SERO-4910 file (N, C-alpha, C, O; in steps of 0.05 Angstrom, whole numbers):
BEGIN
 pado doro    nc1    nc2    nc3   cac1   cac2   cac3    cc1    cc2    cc3    oc1    oc2    oc3
  Unk    A  -1152    119    278  -1144     95    264  -1165     73    268  -1175     69    290
  Unk    A  -1172     59    246  -1193     38    248  -1184     16    266  -1160     11    269
  Unk    A  -1203      2    278  -1196    -19    297  -1180    -42    284  -1163    -53    297
  Unk    A  -1186    -48    259  -1170    -69    245  -1141    -62    242  -1124    -78    247
  Unk    A  -1136    -36    236  -1108    -27    233  -1094    -28    261  -1071    -35    263
  Unk    A  -1109    -20    282  -1097    -21    308  -1090    -49    316  -1069    -54    329
  Unk    A  -1106    -69    309  -1100    -97    315  -1075   -106    300  -1058   -119    312
  Unk    A  -1073    -98    275  -1050   -106    259  -1024    -94    272  -1004   -107    273
  Unk    A  -1026    -69    280  -1003    -56    293   -995    -71    318   -972    -76    323
  Unk    A  -1015    -78    334  -1010    -92    359   -997   -119    354   -979   -128    369
  Unk    A  -1006   -133    333   -994   -159    327   -965   -156    318   -948   -172    325
  Unk    A   -959   -135    304   -931   -130    296   -914   -124    321   -892   -135    323
  Unk    A   -924   -108    339   -909   -102    364   -904   -127    380   -882   -131    390
  Unk    A   -925   -144    383   -922   -169    398   -902   -187    385   -886   -200    399
  Unk    A   -902   -189    359   -883   -207    345   -854   -197    350   -837   -212    356
  Unk    A   -850   -171    346   -823   -160    349   -813   -162    377   -789   -162    382
  Unk    A   -831   -163    397   -823   -165    425   -818   -194    433   -810   -199    456
  Unk    A   -823   -213    415   -819   -241    422   -793   -253    411   -790   -277    411
  Unk    A   -774   -236    403   -749   -244    393   -753   -263    369   -744   -286    370
  Unk    A   -766   -254    347   -772   -271    324   -747   -279    309   -726   -265    310
  Unk    A   -749   -301    295   -727   -310    278   -735   -307    248   -759   -304    242
  Unk    A   -716   -307    231   -721   -308    202   -708   -334    192   -685   -333    182
  Unk    A   -722   -356    195   -709   -382    190   -707   -390    161   -720   -409    152
  Unk    A   -690   -375    146   -685   -384    119   -655   -380    112   -643   -361    123
  Unk    A   -645   -396     95   -617   -395     88   -613   -374     66   -630   -372     48
  Unk    A   -592   -359     66   -587   -340     44   -583   -354     18   -571   -376     17
  Unk    A   -594   -343     -3   -591   -355    -30   -576   -336    -48   -575   -312    -44
  Unk    A   -565   -348    -69   -551   -332    -89   -521   -336    -89   -510   -347    -70
  Unk    A   -509   -328   -110   -480   -331   -114   -466   -313    -94   -474   -290    -89
  Unk    A   -444   -323    -82   -428   -307    -64   -401   -300    -77   -384   -317    -78
  Unk    A   -399   -276    -88   -374   -269   -102   -351   -260    -84   -331   -251    -93
  Unk    A   -355   -264    -57   -334   -257    -38   -331   -227    -34   -309   -218    -28
  Unk    A   -352   -212    -37   -351   -183    -32   -347   -177     -3   -356   -192     14
  Unk    A   -335   -154      4   -333   -146     32   -361   -141     43   -378   -130     30
  Unk    A   -365   -150     68   -391   -148     80   -398   -119     86   -381   -104     98
  Unk    A   -421   -110     78   -430    -83     82   -455    -82     99   -474    -97     93
  Unk    A   -456    -66    120   -480    -63    137   -501    -46    122   -494    -25    112
  Unk    A   -525    -56    122   -547    -42    109   -572    -45    126   -573    -60    145
  Unk    A   -593    -29    119   -619    -31    133   -641    -25    113   -637     -8     95
  Unk    A   -663    -38    116   -687    -32     99   -710    -26    118   -710    -34    141
  Unk    A   -730    -11    107   -753     -4    122   -777    -19    112   -786    -16     89
  Unk    A   -789    -36    130   -814    -50    123   -836    -33    136   -841    -36    160
  Unk    A   -848    -17    120   -866      4    131   -895     -3    125   -904     -4    102
  Unk    A   -910     -9    147   -938    -14    145   -954     11    152   -945     27    168
  Unk    A   -977     14    140   -995     36    146  -1023     29    139  -1029      6    133
  Unk    A  -1041     49    139  -1069     44    132  -1079     66    114  -1079     89    120
  Unk    A  -1087     57     90  -1099     75     71  -1129     77     76  -1142     58     86
  Unk    A  -1141    100     70  -1170    104     74  -1186     87     54  -1206     75     61
  Unk    A  -1176     87     29  -1191     72      8  -1171     57     -9  -1153     70    -20
  Unk    A  -1174     31    -11  -1156     15    -27  -1171     -6    -42  -1192    -15    -34
  Unk    A  -1161    -14    -66  -1174    -35    -81  -1165    -63    -72  -1154    -79    -87
  Unk    A  -1171    -69    -47  -1161    -94    -35  -1179   -118    -42  -1203   -114    -49
  Unk    A  -1168   -142    -39  -1183   -166    -45  -1203   -171    -22  -1195   -173      1
  Unk    A  -1228   -172    -28  -1249   -173     -8  -1250   -200      7  -1260   -202     29
  Unk    A  -1239   -222     -5  -1242   -248      7  -1221   -254     28  -1223   -273     43
  Unk    A  -1201   -237     30  -1180   -241     50  -1187   -227     76  -1190   -203     77
  Unk    A  -1190   -243     97  -1201   -232    122  -1180   -233    145  -1187   -225    167
  Unk    A  -1156   -241    140  -1136   -243    162  -1125   -216    169  -1113   -213    190
  Unk    A  -1128   -196    151  -1119   -169    157  -1140   -149    147  -1156   -156    130
  Unk    A  -1141   -125    158  -1160   -105    149  -1154    -97    120  -1131    -96    113
  Unk    A  -1174    -91    104  -1169    -85     76  -1153    -59     72  -1141    -56     51
  Unk    A  -1152    -41     92  -1137    -16     89  -1107    -19     95  -1092     -1     90
  Unk    A  -1099    -42    107  -1071    -45    114  -1054    -47     89  -1060    -62     70
  Unk    A  -1032    -32     88  -1014    -33     65   -985    -33     73   -978    -28     97
  Unk    A   -967    -39     54   -938    -39     59   -925    -24     36   -934    -25     13
  Unk    A   -904     -9     42   -891      8     23   -869     -8      8   -851    -19     21
  Unk    A   -870     -8    -18   -850    -21    -35   -841     -3    -57   -855     16    -65
  Unk    A   -817     -8    -67   -806      8    -90   -797    -11   -112   -792    -35   -107
  Unk    A   -794      1   -135   -780    -14   -157   -753     -1   -161   -751     23   -166
  Unk    A   -732    -17   -158   -705     -6   -161   -699      1   -190   -708    -12   -209
  Unk    A   -683     21   -193   -675     30   -220   -659      8   -235   -645     -7   -223
  Unk    A   -662      8   -261   -648    -12   -277   -618     -9   -277   -603    -28   -282
  Unk    A   -609     15   -271   -580     20   -270   -566     13   -244   -542     17   -242
  Unk    A   -581      3   -225   -569     -4   -199   -550    -28   -202   -555    -46   -218
  Unk    A   -529    -28   -186   -509    -48   -188   -519    -76   -179   -512    -96   -191
  Unk    A   -536    -76   -159   -547   -101   -149   -578   -100   -148   -589    -79   -142
  Unk    A   -590   -122   -155   -620   -125   -153   -634   -104   -171   -655    -94   -163
  Unk    A   -622    -98   -194   -633    -77   -212   -661    -86   -221   -666   -109   -228
  Unk    A   -679    -66   -221   -706    -71   -231   -725    -87   -213   -748    -90   -219
  Unk    A   -715    -96   -190   -731   -112   -173   -749    -95   -154   -742    -72   -148
  Unk    A   -771   -107   -145   -788    -95   -125   -774    -99    -98   -765   -121    -92
  Unk    A   -773    -78    -82   -757    -80    -58   -768    -62    -36   -785    -45    -41
  Unk    A   -759    -66    -11   -764    -47     10   -745    -24      6   -723    -28     -4
  Unk    A   -753      1     13   -733     23     12   -711     18     33   -716      7     55
  Unk    A   -687     25     26   -665     21     44   -638     22     30   -637     26      6
  Unk    A   -617     19     46   -590     20     34   -568     18     56   -574     10     78
  Unk    A   -544     26     48   -521     22     65   -519     42     88   -528     64     87
  Unk    A   -507     32    110   -502     49    134   -481     70    127   -461     64    113
  Unk    A   -486     95    136   -467    117    132   -457    125    160   -470    121    180
  Unk    A   -433    138    161   -420    144    186   -438    161    205   -436    158    229
  Unk    A   -456    178    194   -472    194    211   -497    181    222   -512    193    238
  Unk    A   -502    156    214   -526    142    223   -522    132    252   -502    119    258
  Unk    A   -542    137    269   -540    129    297   -543     99    300   -531     87    318
  Unk    A   -560     87    284   -566     59    286   -581     49    261   -584     65    242
  Unk    A   -589     24    260   -602     13    237   -628     28    230   -633     33    207
  Unk    A   -646     34    250   -670     49    243   -664     76    230   -678     85    212
  Unk    A   -642     89    240   -635    115    228   -627    111    198   -634    128    181
  Unk    A   -612     90    193   -605     84    165   -630     79    148   -633     90    126
  Unk    A   -648     62    158   -672     55    143   -689     79    137   -699     83    115
  Unk    A   -693     97    157   -709    120    154   -696    140    134   -709    152    117
  Unk    A   -670    144    137   -656    163    119   -658    153     90   -664    169     72
  Unk    A   -652    127     86   -653    117     59   -681    118     47   -685    125     24
  Unk    A   -702    111     64   -729    112     54   -737    141     47   -751    145     27
  Unk    A   -728    160     62   -734    188     56   -721    196     30   -733    210     13
  Unk    A   -696    187     25   -682    194      1   -695    181    -24   -697    194    -45
  Unk    A   -704    156    -21   -715    141    -44   -744    148    -50   -752    146    -73
  Unk    A   -759    155    -29   -788    158    -34   -799    186    -26   -821    193    -34
  Unk    A   -783    202    -12   -792    228     -3   -809    228     21   -820    249     28
  Unk    A   -813    205     34   -830    205     58   -818    222     80   -794    226     81
  Unk    A   -835    231     98   -826    247    122   -821    227    145   -840    216    155
  Unk    A   -796    224    153   -790    205    175   -804    211    201   -808    193    217
  Unk    A   -811    236    205   -824    243    231   -852    230    234   -862    228    256
  Unk    A   -863    221    211   -889    208    212   -888    178    216   -908    164    216
  Unk    A   -863    167    219   -859    138    221   -852    131    250   -834    143    262
  Unk    A   -866    112    261   -860    101    287   -845     74    283   -855     56    271
  Unk    A   -821     73    293   -805     48    291   -815     29    312   -814     35    336
  Unk    A   -824      5    303   -835    -15    321   -813    -34    331   -816    -46    352
  Unk    A   -792    -37    315   -771    -56    323   -756    -66    298   -761    -57    276
  Unk    A   -739    -85    302   -723    -96    280   -724   -126    281   -727   -139    302
  Unk    A   -720   -138    257   -718   -167    254   -688   -174    254   -671   -156    250
  Unk    A   -681   -200    257   -653   -207    257   -640   -200    230   -653   -200    209
  Unk    A   -614   -195    231   -599   -189    207   -600   -212    187   -601   -236    194
  Unk    A   -599   -205    161   -600   -225    139   -576   -220    121   -571   -197    112
  Unk    A   -561   -241    115   -539   -239     96   -549   -244     68   -561   -264     62
  Unk    A   -543   -225     50   -549   -228     22   -523   -231      7   -509   -211      1
  Unk    A   -515   -256      1   -488   -261    -11   -483   -246    -37   -461   -236    -41
  Unk    A   -503   -245    -55   -498   -234    -82   -489   -205    -81   -474   -196    -99
  Unk    A   -498   -190    -61   -491   -162    -59   -472   -156    -36   -464   -133    -32
  Unk    A   -465   -176    -20   -447   -172      2   -458   -156     25   -444   -143     40
  Unk    A   -485   -155     27   -498   -139     48   -507   -156     72   -516   -179     68
  Unk    A   -503   -145     96   -515   -156    120   -537   -136    127   -532   -114    137
  Unk    A   -562   -144    123   -585   -126    123   -601   -129    149   -608   -151    157
  Unk    A   -607   -106    162   -625   -106    185   -653    -97    175   -655    -74    166
  Unk    A   -673   -114    176   -700   -105    169   -713    -90    192   -717   -102    213
  Unk    A   -719    -65    188   -731    -48    208   -761    -46    202   -769    -39    180
  Unk    A   -778    -52    222   -807    -51    218   -818    -25    229   -812    -18    252
  Unk    A   -833    -11    212   -844     14    221   -874     16    217   -886      0    201
  Unk    A   -887     34    231   -916     40    227   -919     69    219   -908     87    231
  Unk    A   -934     73    197   -937     99    185   -960    114    198   -982    114    187
  Unk    A   -955    125    221   -976    139    236   -986    164    223  -1010    170    224
  Unk    A   -968    179    210   -975    203    196   -964    202    168   -942    212    163
  Unk    A   -978    189    150   -968    185    122   -963    212    108   -977    231    113
  Unk    A   -943    212     91   -936    235     75   -935    227     46   -935    203     40
  Unk    A   -935    246     28   -934    240      0   -907    226     -7   -886    232      5
  Unk    A   -908    207    -25   -884    193    -33   -882    193    -64   -902    194    -78
  Unk    A   -858    192    -74   -853    191   -102   -824    181   -106   -807    186    -90
  Unk    A   -820    167   -128   -794    156   -134   -773    178   -138   -779    199   -149
  Unk    A   -748    173   -129   -727    193   -133   -715    192   -161   -700    209   -168
  Unk    A   -722    171   -176   -713    167   -204   -684    161   -206   -673    159   -228
  Unk    A   -670    159   -184   -642    152   -184   -639    123   -175   -628    106   -189
  Unk    A   -647    118   -150   -647     90   -139   -673     76   -143   -674     52   -147
  Unk    A   -695     91   -141   -722     79   -145   -736     93   -168   -733    117   -172
  Unk    A   -751     77   -184   -766     88   -207   -796     87   -203   -811     99   -217
  Unk    A   -805     72   -183   -833     71   -175   -835     66   -145   -818     54   -133
  Unk    A   -857     77   -134   -863     72   -106   -892     63   -104   -910     75   -116
  Unk    A   -896     41    -89   -923     29    -87   -931     28    -57   -915     22    -40
  Unk    A   -957     34    -52   -969     27    -26   -987      4    -32  -1009      7    -42
  Unk    A   -978    -20    -26   -991    -45    -35  -1009    -55    -12   -999    -60     10
  Unk    A  -1035    -60    -17  -1052    -72      4  -1041    -99     12  -1037   -117     -6
  Unk    A  -1038   -104     37  -1028   -130     47  -1047   -152     39  -1039   -174     34
  Unk    A  -1073   -146     40  -1093   -166     32  -1089   -177      4  -1094   -200     -1
  Unk    A  -1079   -160    -14  -1073   -170    -41  -1050   -189    -41  -1050   -209    -56
  Unk    A  -1029   -183    -25  -1006   -201    -23  -1014   -228    -11  -1003   -248    -19
  Unk    A  -1033   -228      7  -1042   -252     21  -1062   -269      5  -1067   -292     12
  Unk    A  -1073   -257    -16  -1092   -272    -33  -1077   -298    -43  -1056   -295    -56
  Unk    A  -1088   -322    -38  -1074   -346    -47  -1068   -346    -77  -1048   -358    -85
  Unk    A  -1084   -333    -93  -1079   -333   -122  -1056   -315   -129  -1045   -317   -152
  Unk    A  -1047   -298   -111  -1024   -280   -117   -998   -292   -108   -977   -280   -112
  Unk    A   -998   -316    -95   -974   -327    -83   -963   -350   -100   -978   -365   -112
  Unk    A   -937   -353    -99   -924   -374   -114   -895   -376   -105   -886   -364    -86
  Unk    A   -879   -392   -120   -851   -396   -115   -835   -385   -138   -840   -393   -161
  Unk    A   -817   -367   -133   -801   -355   -154   -779   -375   -162   -767   -388   -145
  Unk    A   -774   -376   -188   -753   -394   -200   -736   -376   -218   -746   -366   -238
  Unk    A   -711   -373   -210   -693   -355   -225   -683   -369   -251   -674   -391   -250
  Unk    A   -686   -354   -273   -677   -364   -299   -650   -353   -305   -644   -330   -300
  Unk    A   -633   -370   -316   -607   -360   -327   -587   -352   -306   -567   -339   -313
  Unk    A   -590   -360   -282   -571   -352   -261   -551   -375   -256   -557   -398   -261
  Unk    A   -527   -368   -247   -506   -388   -242   -513   -406   -218   -504   -428   -216
  Unk    A   -530   -395   -200   -537   -409   -176   -568   -411   -175   -581   -391   -178
  Unk    A   -579   -436   -172   -608   -438   -171   -621   -422   -149   -609   -419   -127
  Unk    A   -644   -411   -154   -658   -396   -134   -688   -404   -134   -700   -405   -155
  Unk    A   -698   -410   -111   -727   -415   -107   -735   -402    -81   -721   -405    -60
  Unk    A   -756   -388    -81   -765   -375    -56   -793   -365    -58   -805   -363    -80
  Unk    A   -805   -359    -36   -833   -348    -35   -834   -322    -51   -816   -305    -49
  Unk    A   -856   -319    -65   -859   -295    -82   -889   -287    -83   -906   -303    -76
  Unk    A   -893   -263    -93   -920   -252    -95   -923   -239   -122   -905   -225   -132
  Unk    A   -946   -243   -135   -951   -230   -161   -971   -206   -156   -993   -211   -147
  Unk    A   -961   -182   -161   -978   -158   -157  -1000   -157   -179   -996   -168   -201
  Unk    A  -1021   -143   -173  -1044   -140   -191  -1037   -122   -214  -1016   -109   -214
  Unk    A  -1055   -121   -234  -1049   -104   -258  -1046    -75   -252  -1033    -60   -267
  Unk    A  -1059    -65   -230  -1057    -37   -224  -1029    -30   -212  -1023     -7   -207
  Unk    A  -1013    -51   -207   -985    -48   -198   -967    -59   -220   -943    -65   -214
  Unk    A   -977    -63   -244   -960    -72   -266   -956   -101   -268   -941   -110   -285
  Unk    A   -969   -117   -251   -966   -146   -252   -938   -156   -245   -931   -178   -253
  Unk    A   -923   -140   -231   -895   -148   -224   -895   -170   -203   -914   -174   -189
  Unk    A   -872   -184   -202   -868   -205   -182   -850   -194   -160   -828   -184   -165
  Unk    A   -858   -198   -135   -842   -191   -112   -828   -217   -104   -841   -236    -96
  Unk    A   -801   -218   -106   -787   -243   -101   -760   -237    -87   -756   -214    -78
  Unk    A   -743   -257    -85   -717   -253    -73   -720   -246    -43   -738   -256    -30
  Unk    A   -701   -230    -33   -701   -222     -5   -728   -211      4   -738   -218     25
  Unk    A   -739   -193    -12   -764   -180     -5   -787   -200     -2   -802   -199     17
  Unk    A   -790   -218    -22   -811   -237    -21   -808   -257      2   -828   -263     15
  Unk    A   -784   -266      7   -779   -285     29   -785   -273     56   -797   -285     73
  Unk    A   -775   -248     60   -780   -235     86   -810   -230     90   -820   -235    112
  Unk    A   -824   -220     70   -852   -215     73   -867   -241     79   -884   -242     97
  Unk    A   -861   -262     65   -874   -288     69   -869   -298     97   -887   -308    111
  Unk    A   -844   -297    107   -837   -306    134   -851   -289    155   -861   -300    174
  Unk    A   -852   -263    150   -865   -245    169   -895   -252    171   -907   -253    192
  Unk    A   -908   -255    148   -937   -262    147   -942   -288    161   -962   -291    176
  Unk    A   -925   -308    157   -929   -334    171   -927   -330    201   -944   -341    215
  Unk    A   -907   -315    210   -904   -313    239   -925   -295    252   -931   -298    276
  Unk    A   -937   -278    237   -959   -261    247   -986   -276    247  -1005   -267    259
  Unk    A   -987   -299    233  -1012   -314    231  -1031   -302    210  -1055   -307    211
  Unk    A  -1020   -286    192  -1036   -273    171  -1039   -290    146  -1058   -286    131
  Unk    A  -1020   -308    141  -1019   -323    116  -1043   -342    114  -1053   -352    133
  Unk    A  -1051   -346     89  -1072   -366     82  -1058   -388     65  -1038   -384     53
  Unk    A  -1070   -412     65  -1058   -434     49  -1057   -426     19  -1076   -414      9
  Unk    A  -1035   -432      7  -1031   -426    -22  -1017   -449    -36  -1005   -466    -23
  Unk    A  -1019   -449    -62  -1009   -471    -78   -978   -469    -81   -969   -452    -97
  Unk    A   -964   -485    -67   -935   -483    -67   -923   -495    -93   -899   -494    -97
  Unk    A   -940   -507   -109   -930   -517   -135   -931   -496   -157   -919   -499   -178
  Unk    A   -944   -473   -151   -946   -451   -171   -919   -438   -173   -907   -430   -152
  Unk    A   -908   -435   -197   -882   -423   -201   -884   -397   -217   -899   -395   -236
  Unk    A   -868   -377   -208   -865   -352   -223   -836   -351   -233   -817   -351   -217
  Unk    A   -832   -351   -259   -806   -349   -271   -796   -320   -269   -811   -301   -277
  Unk    A   -772   -316   -260   -761   -289   -257   -733   -288   -269   -721   -308   -273
  Unk    A   -724   -264   -275   -697   -259   -285   -683   -240   -267   -695   -220   -257
  Unk    A   -657   -245   -261   -642   -227   -244   -638   -201   -258   -625   -183   -246
***
């Protein structure tokens, strides 16, 4: 593993060992759904060759994070870019087990190649009635991934340097929703379809990057219009 990737992994371990917070309020309409326990996998790894932004130096250019695009037919957050994950099932031993099982189902990754580094505090997502545990992993032995075409329709290994590029960052503004939404967001490059990473995924990534010291100053007046 390259020294830059090793440093990024060490920074993740140190942050998770410091009892980090996710200091943001849940946003979105609360329809009063029963609370459901869920977990997502925030999976970092290192690609050998990536089209990363060369001007971003806070992370190594090979560092990447795994994201999916949810199927349009999903009941909640349809069509959005998201971390792989889903609801807890009776056979799951804990939140990491849920996150790994769901990630394997949605992307086909081999869980044995993932090292669980720790978890972030639970986050309540009112619109879907989920109490989500973000599980952070390191992809020590990457495996092939592909969308399952049921819950996910695309799988991306996105260079973190691209997400940190100040020109890729903005504030998402939800159009046509009953409850206003504004939150940190990222615009992916054309080789990822130019999609916007927003909502829970965008806010968690932004908060994580800030706490890791990876973020660069960006124009907080820049707005990305999104649709639920």
